[in-house]
N, C-alpha and C positions, 0 to 999 in steps of 0.2 A: 504493500500500500504506499502510496507517495503522499506526502503532507505538502500544504502549502505554506510557503514561508513569505511573510510580508515584513519589509522594514519600515518603520515609523519615520517621519520627516527629522524628527529630532535625531534618530539614529543615523541616518542618511547624512546629515551635516557633521555628526561626529566621526564617522567613518572617513569622511573627506580630510580630516584633520590628523589622522594616524599614519605611521609610515607603511610604506608599501608591503614590507614583509608582514606587518600585522594584518594589514587587509586581506593578503593571500591565505594567512591561516583562518581569518574569520570566514571567508567565502569557502574555505574547505570545511569547516564547521557547519556552515549553512548547508551545503551539498549533503552533508552526513545527516543532517536533522531532516532534510527533505526526504532522503531515501529510508531512514531507519526510526524516525520519531524524535520526540523531544528529550527523552531519558538517554543522556550521552555518557554513560559510566565508562566507555572506552577513551574518553579523552581525560588528560590529567587536570586534576583541579575542578572537576565537575560537582556541582552540588545543587540540590533542590531546595529552593527558597520557602516555598509553601506548596499548596495543592496544584497551583496552576503556573508558578513562576520557577525558572530554572537559571542557572548561570555556570559560567565556565571562564577561568583564568587562561586567556590566550597566551598571556606573557606575564611571569612573575617577575619580582624585583622592583626596581625603581627605574622608569616609570612601569607601573602595572596596567595591563589592559584586560577589561574584563567585558565578556559579552552576557546580556541578560534577556532571556526570552520568556513570552508568556503564551500559553497555550489556550485558545478558545475555540470550542467545537474541534474541527479538523485541520485548523489554521494555526499557524506559528507567528507571533509577531515579535519581531526583535525590537525591544524597546529601548535598549542604551548599551 
């Protein structure tokens, strides 16, 4: 089953400001979410925030980059 992944306007603006290497990792994460669903235990530093929100640290350290997504029906919204 394929999931629908949407990126909010706020997240789009934030994505434009991060380095290219981080964008590539984010888009790999999005492709993985689209194919396998929102629970991404195979990614390092993945965690569930509550019943509908998940997050994954794309890069640890300083600066740290974190993707946050929310599940609504069969859609996944990348919120920040």
